[in-house]
C-alpha distance (Angstrom), angle and dihedral (degrees) to the residues before:
residue distance angle dihedral
M1 . . .
S2 3.81 . .
Y3 3.80 123.3 .
V4 3.80 125.5 -163.3
T5 3.80 113.0 -164.1
D6 3.80 131.6 -176.1
L7 3.80 102.1 -163.8
R8 3.82 90.9 -150.3
H9 3.81 86.3 74.2
L10 3.81 93.4 61.5
P11 3.80 124.3 79.5
E12 3.82 117.3 -113.2
D13 3.80 95.4 -163.2
P14 3.84 109.0 97.9
A15 3.82 90.5 -144.0
Q16 3.81 90.7 55.4
I17 3.80 91.4 47.5
Q18 3.81 91.1 49.8
A19 3.82 90.1 50.8
L20 3.82 93.6 55.8
P21 3.81 118.5 106.8
E22 3.81 108.4 -91.1
P23 3.84 98.0 -102.9
A24 3.83 91.4 50.1
R25 3.81 92.0 43.9
L26 3.81 92.6 50.6
M27 3.81 91.9 48.1
T28 3.82 91.1 48.0
V29 3.80 91.2 51.2
F30 3.81 90.5 46.9
I31 3.82 95.0 49.9
T32 3.81 94.9 42.9
S33 3.81 90.6 48.2
I34 3.79 88.5 56.3
V35 3.82 90.5 51.5
A36 3.81 92.2 47.8
E37 3.81 92.4 50.7
L38 3.81 99.5 40.8
S39 3.80 95.5 44.8
Q40 3.82 91.0 60.1
E41 3.82 93.6 64.2
L42 3.80 107.7 30.5
S43 3.80 93.3 142.2
L44 3.82 90.8 69.5
P45 3.82 118.2 88.5
I46 3.82 91.6 -134.6
I47 3.78 123.4 16.2
N48 3.80 120.3 -152.8
T49 3.79 111.8 -153.7
D50 3.78 136.7 -169.9
V51 3.82 90.5 -128.6
K52 3.79 107.4 125.3
C53 3.79 118.7 -133.3
K54 3.80 113.0 -108.3
S55 3.79 96.0 -152.9
R56 3.75 119.8 117.8
N57 3.74 134.6 178.3
T58 3.79 125.8 -153.1
T59 3.80 93.4 -74.1
S60 3.79 110.8 27.5
Q61 3.79 150.7 10.5
C62 3.81 118.1 -99.9
S63 3.81 110.7 -103.5
G64 3.79 94.1 -151.6
C65 3.79 131.6 113.3
I66 3.78 128.9 -139.0
D67 3.81 122.4 -99.4
G68 3.77 122.0 -173.9
W69 3.78 151.7 158.7
V70 3.78 140.0 -166.2
N71 3.80 116.5 -103.3
P72 3.84 124.0 -141.2
E73 3.82 90.5 -92.6
G74 3.82 91.4 57.2
V75 3.80 94.8 -106.9
L76 3.79 117.1 139.7
V77 3.80 110.7 -125.0
W78 3.80 118.0 -162.6
A79 3.79 138.3 179.8
C80 3.77 137.0 177.1
D81 3.80 112.4 -110.7
R82 3.84 90.7 -137.6
C83 3.80 112.0 30.1
A84 3.80 135.4 33.3
D85 3.83 97.2 -97.0
N86 3.80 112.5 125.1
G87 3.76 141.7 145.1
F88 3.77 154.1 169.6
I89 3.81 127.2 -112.6
S90 3.80 119.7 -162.5
N91 3.81 133.1 -177.8
W92 3.79 92.5 27.4
E93 3.81 96.6 129.3
G94 3.79 112.8 104.0
T95 3.81 94.5 18.2
I96 3.79 121.9 122.9
W97 3.82 88.4 -100.8
D98 3.81 94.1 56.5
N99 3.82 104.8 109.0
Q100 3.80 98.7 176.7
A101 3.78 114.0 142.5
R102 3.78 108.5 -102.2
T103 3.77 123.9 -143.4
T104 3.79 114.3 -138.7
H105 3.78 123.0 -160.0
C-alpha cells in the first residue's frame, strides 16, 4: 500500500497525538518515526532505518524495516525492504521530527 503524507496535517503536540484514536495515533507515530530516522542521514543515497514496517496480512506482521531517501523536491520517499508498503512525506522540514544537522553562525 502507498501512503502520501503532508506532515502539516499531523499534530506536533504529544498530548494531541496521545488523544488520537489508536489507528491514527499508531500511523502518526509510524510516519514521524520515519521522518526522525531519515532526516538524520540525508547525505546518504539510501538510508536504512530501524523503523519496523506496520503492514500486516491476514496471518502475520511484516518483518521488514523501512528504507528511504529524499527526492530532488525535498520529499522523503520510503519503502519497506520486504513488502510493497511505501510512501511519500512532504512538509517535514522544520517539524519537531526533523533531525537534520543545523549550522549555527
